[in-house]
C-alpha angles and dihedrals in degrees: 000000000000132000123279115264097253119191130183135220133173121220119198121208129190122211106228090184135356112312125213110158151116128264107219131185088260089055087064094042088055093062093070107050132147125184109244098175129020109210108076090003114247117194124195130186114261094200128078095210140351141190137191112250100175142355122200124182131188117189113185128200106249102179128046107245092022131098138234127206150159139196142180124199118191111222105153114145137169124233091250093047090234099107110046135151113255113248108275136162119180117186141160133178134190137197093177127096087210098058129046120211105257136188134172125196128183105187114214117254088230095063130067096253092057103030129097118275126195114229096243134125091245109118091339091154093064109125116231099181145344118240131191132176139155128257115291093024119146119220121192117191119186112206130195113209144175113218119230100245101162142010131037125324114266093243103254112133138168125200118213141166116313119253101059108130117241111259095036112142115219148157133215127222107269091216139356115299094009106108125190113241125214098012136084108273123220113213 
């Protein structure tokens, strides 16, 4: 048996206001959507499974005398408490117009935040990590994924506003105020 055909893509998100939220399994599922029916629009995931390979955040100072900052706290846990993320808090702050706060995290494949996740509705509300950043921050998340090339869909769907043509690829904001850039956005 060979290896799974793993591909990578990077999604960029812009913070339209301060962000303080959780990244759940469904936040990841929502990055790989395709419209399967147009009225009302039904989106399904076009990948079989995905994982987070890397997260990079830049939080600039936008006001003289203010501050900019960002943080990630790993909190992923399994239902049986046998497969949890190790305690981790990454944070950086800036008070300089010349240097943005900056953090990079590559979650281990052996922990929930970095392992593969099927795009199903099972436990989709599990939180992998908490993320916070100031207004105008840029968040890049690099995903690894295995496309769904055969068999039935895994069952994860999102309903959106009618009028989206079938076949449209899209993504949904992973948390409030963090908007995908350069891709159709499902609201």
